[in-house]
Residue frames as a rotation matrix with the C-alpha (Angstrom) as fourth column:
MET 1
0.815 0.390 0.428 38.11
-0.381 -0.196 0.903 -13.99
0.436 -0.900 -0.011 40.84
ASN 2
-0.238 -0.970 0.053 41.11
-0.650 0.118 -0.751 -14.32
0.722 -0.213 -0.659 43.10
ASN 3
0.514 0.335 -0.790 41.41
0.254 0.820 0.513 -17.27
0.820 -0.464 0.336 45.45
PRO 4
0.211 -0.460 0.863 42.26
-0.848 -0.524 -0.073 -16.04
0.486 -0.717 -0.501 48.93
ASN 5
-0.674 -0.462 -0.577 43.94
-0.072 0.818 -0.571 -18.44
0.735 -0.343 -0.584 51.30
ARG 6
-0.047 0.696 0.716 41.15
-0.985 -0.152 0.082 -19.81
0.166 -0.702 0.693 53.43
ASP 7
-0.978 -0.208 0.027 40.62
-0.208 0.944 -0.255 -23.03
0.028 -0.255 -0.966 55.26
LEU 8
-0.026 0.995 -0.092 37.34
-0.976 -0.006 0.217 -24.70
0.215 0.096 0.972 54.42
LEU 9
-0.841 -0.089 0.533 36.18
-0.255 0.935 -0.247 -27.95
-0.476 -0.344 -0.809 55.89
VAL 10
-0.033 0.803 -0.595 33.92
-0.999 -0.012 0.038 -29.55
0.024 0.596 0.803 53.30
LEU 11
-0.561 -0.094 0.822 32.61
-0.337 0.933 -0.124 -33.03
-0.756 -0.347 -0.555 53.88
PHE 12
0.086 0.529 -0.844 31.62
-0.994 0.106 -0.035 -35.08
0.071 0.842 0.535 50.84
ASN 13
0.488 0.075 0.870 30.90
-0.183 0.983 0.018 -38.72
-0.853 -0.168 0.493 50.24
GLN 14
-0.290 -0.741 -0.605 33.72
-0.773 -0.191 0.605 -39.62
-0.564 0.643 -0.518 47.87
GLU 15
-0.680 0.091 0.728 31.99
0.306 0.937 0.168 -42.79
-0.667 0.336 -0.665 46.75
ILE 16
0.341 0.917 0.208 29.18
0.680 -0.088 -0.728 -40.78
-0.649 0.390 -0.654 45.17
MET 17
0.913 0.022 -0.406 31.05
-0.171 -0.885 -0.432 -37.73
-0.369 0.465 -0.805 43.82
THR 18
0.566 -0.758 0.323 33.97
0.758 0.325 -0.565 -37.63
0.323 0.565 0.759 41.41
PRO 19
-0.207 -0.721 -0.661 37.00
0.852 -0.465 0.241 -35.44
-0.481 -0.513 0.711 42.17
GLN 20
-0.830 -0.040 0.557 35.91
0.406 -0.728 0.553 -33.03
0.383 0.685 0.620 39.44
ALA 21
0.186 0.971 0.150 32.45
0.425 -0.218 0.879 -32.72
0.886 -0.100 -0.453 41.03
ILE 22
0.445 -0.111 -0.889 34.01
0.885 -0.099 0.455 -32.07
-0.138 -0.989 0.054 44.44
GLU 23
-0.652 -0.749 -0.120 36.28
0.697 -0.654 0.292 -29.38
-0.297 0.107 0.949 42.95
HIS 24
-0.530 0.557 0.639 33.25
0.334 -0.555 0.761 -27.78
0.779 0.617 0.108 41.27
GLU 25
0.527 0.758 -0.385 31.32
0.637 -0.051 0.770 -27.73
0.563 -0.651 -0.509 44.57
VAL 26
0.080 -0.586 -0.806 34.25
0.892 -0.318 0.320 -26.12
-0.444 -0.745 0.498 46.39
GLU 27
-0.857 -0.378 0.351 34.57
0.509 -0.731 0.454 -23.47
0.085 0.568 0.819 43.66
MET 28
-0.096 0.906 0.411 30.84
0.357 -0.354 0.864 -22.70
0.929 0.230 -0.290 43.88
LEU 29
0.575 0.233 -0.784 31.15
0.811 -0.042 0.583 -22.41
0.103 -0.972 -0.213 47.68
HIS 30
-0.448 -0.815 -0.366 34.08
0.798 -0.550 0.247 -20.01
-0.403 -0.181 0.897 47.23
ARG 31
-0.725 0.235 0.647 32.01
0.356 -0.676 0.645 -17.85
0.589 0.698 0.406 44.85
LEU 32
0.369 0.921 -0.123 29.11
0.532 -0.101 0.840 -17.79
0.762 -0.375 -0.528 47.29
LEU 33
0.399 -0.291 -0.870 31.35
0.872 -0.174 0.458 -16.76
-0.285 -0.941 0.184 50.20
TYR 34
-0.689 -0.700 0.185 33.12
0.719 -0.629 0.297 -14.15
-0.092 0.337 0.937 48.07
SER 35
-0.415 0.602 0.683 29.83
0.263 -0.639 0.723 -12.40
0.871 0.479 0.107 47.27
ILE 36
0.599 0.717 -0.355 28.49
0.514 -0.005 0.858 -12.62
0.613 -0.697 -0.372 50.83
GLU 37
0.239 -0.592 -0.770 31.64
0.942 -0.051 0.332 -11.45
-0.236 -0.804 0.545 52.62
GLY 38
-0.319 -0.375 0.871 31.68
0.690 -0.722 -0.058 -8.06
0.650 0.582 0.489 50.89
LEU 39
-0.954 -0.129 -0.270 31.37
0.280 -0.701 -0.656 -4.71
-0.105 -0.701 0.705 52.61
ASP 40
-0.620 0.784 0.044 27.97
-0.599 -0.509 0.619 -4.04
0.507 0.357 0.784 51.04
SER 41
0.082 0.641 -0.763 26.47
0.154 0.748 0.645 -7.18
0.985 -0.170 -0.037 52.56
LEU 42
-0.514 -0.350 -0.783 28.01
0.815 0.086 -0.573 -6.31
0.268 -0.933 0.241 55.91
ALA 43
-0.990 0.128 0.063 26.48
-0.138 -0.969 -0.206 -2.82
0.035 -0.212 0.977 55.76
VAL 44
-0.261 0.951 -0.164 23.02
-0.485 0.018 0.874 -4.24
0.834 0.308 0.457 55.06
ALA 45
0.229 0.363 -0.903 23.14
0.386 0.818 0.427 -6.70
0.894 -0.446 0.047 57.95
HIS 46
-0.294 -0.435 -0.851 24.61
0.951 -0.048 -0.304 -4.40
0.092 -0.899 0.428 60.62
GLU 47
0.693 0.388 0.608 24.07
0.288 -0.922 0.260 -1.05
0.661 -0.005 -0.750 62.28
ILE 48
-0.510 -0.860 0.001 26.32
0.435 -0.259 -0.862 1.23
0.742 -0.440 0.506 64.31
ILE 49
0.701 0.636 -0.323 25.28
0.599 -0.279 0.751 2.18
0.388 -0.719 -0.576 67.83
ASP 50
-0.371 -0.793 0.483 27.02
0.358 -0.603 -0.713 5.38
0.857 -0.092 0.508 68.90
LEU 51
0.351 0.506 -0.788 26.53
0.902 0.044 0.430 5.92
0.252 -0.862 -0.440 72.62
ASN 52
-0.659 -0.617 -0.430 28.57
0.689 -0.725 -0.015 9.12
-0.302 -0.305 0.903 72.56
LYS 53
-0.941 0.333 -0.058 25.95
-0.321 -0.826 0.463 10.86
0.107 0.454 0.885 70.41
TYR 54
-0.471 0.782 0.408 23.02
-0.096 0.414 -0.905 8.58
-0.877 -0.466 -0.120 71.34
LYS 55
0.125 0.447 -0.886 22.47
-0.950 -0.205 -0.237 7.64
-0.287 0.871 0.399 67.69
ILE 56
0.085 -0.072 0.994 21.89
0.221 0.974 0.052 4.48
-0.972 0.215 0.099 65.70
ILE 57
-0.216 -0.283 -0.934 23.41
-0.798 -0.500 0.336 4.72
-0.562 0.818 -0.118 62.24
ILE 58
0.164 0.361 0.918 21.77
0.196 0.900 -0.389 2.59
-0.967 0.244 0.077 59.55
LYS 59
0.814 0.106 -0.571 22.71
-0.482 -0.427 -0.765 4.45
-0.325 0.898 -0.297 56.36
PRO 60
0.847 -0.449 0.284 24.96
0.503 0.850 -0.158 2.17
-0.170 0.277 0.946 54.25
HIS 61
0.458 -0.727 0.511 27.42
0.287 -0.423 -0.860 4.88
0.841 0.540 0.015 53.15
GLN 62
0.379 -0.303 0.874 27.98
-0.810 -0.565 0.156 6.00
0.447 -0.768 -0.459 56.76
LEU 63
0.870 -0.034 0.492 28.34
-0.261 0.816 0.516 2.38
-0.419 -0.577 0.701 57.88
ARG 64
0.769 -0.605 0.209 30.98
0.568 0.495 -0.658 1.69
0.295 0.624 0.724 55.22
SER 65
0.277 -0.699 0.659 33.02
-0.176 -0.711 -0.681 4.74
0.945 0.072 -0.320 56.21
LEU 66
0.445 -0.087 0.892 32.87
-0.892 -0.138 0.431 3.87
0.085 -0.987 -0.138 59.92
ILE 67
0.937 -0.113 0.331 33.76
0.050 0.980 0.192 0.21
-0.347 -0.163 0.924 59.30
ARG 68
0.616 -0.742 0.263 36.77
0.468 0.077 -0.880 1.23
0.633 0.666 0.395 57.19
ASN 69
0.346 -0.464 0.816 37.95
-0.628 -0.760 -0.167 3.54
0.697 -0.455 -0.554 59.97
ARG 70
-0.045 -0.475 -0.879 40.41
0.333 0.822 -0.462 1.60
0.942 -0.313 0.121 62.14
ASP 71
-0.918 -0.349 -0.188 40.31
0.303 -0.311 -0.901 3.99
0.256 -0.884 0.391 65.09
LEU 72
0.061 0.992 0.111 36.77
0.395 -0.126 0.910 3.90
0.916 -0.011 -0.400 66.47
LYS 73
-0.364 -0.084 0.928 35.92
-0.666 -0.673 -0.322 6.02
0.651 -0.735 0.189 69.45
PRO 74
-0.997 0.069 -0.038 35.01
0.075 0.670 -0.739 4.34
-0.026 -0.739 -0.673 72.72
PHE 75
-0.446 0.893 0.053 31.38
0.121 0.119 -0.986 3.29
-0.887 -0.434 -0.161 73.03
VAL 76
0.022 0.419 -0.908 30.79
-0.970 -0.212 -0.122 2.97
-0.243 0.883 0.402 69.29
PHE 77
-0.406 -0.085 0.910 29.54
-0.243 0.970 -0.018 -0.55
-0.881 -0.229 -0.415 68.57
LEU 78
-0.643 0.219 -0.734 28.84
-0.703 0.210 0.679 -2.60
0.303 0.953 0.019 65.47
ASN 79
-0.421 0.613 0.669 25.56
-0.476 0.478 -0.738 -4.40
-0.772 -0.629 0.090 66.03
CYS 80
-0.990 0.143 0.011 24.09
0.096 0.604 0.791 -7.24
0.106 0.784 -0.611 63.94
LYS 81
-0.500 0.865 0.047 20.44
-0.853 -0.501 0.149 -6.66
0.152 0.034 0.988 63.04
ASN 82
-0.177 0.438 -0.881 19.67
-0.134 0.877 0.462 -10.36
0.975 0.200 -0.097 63.26
């Protein structure tokens, strides 16, 4: 797994944890974020509202293709289902 450059603020009590334990916790946090930040997870948690066609798109393969497209038409919105 590649380590992207990211800034994480992780607060630990250094009196309780050893440096190896802290490094292990940060690596586990990186793995968790790597799996959650993927396009598949984004497609599950969002929907596309297209006001030009008056449609709500929830199919994951259509969501992925629209998210990858850099030039969205006006009035096409990415909406979080939460």
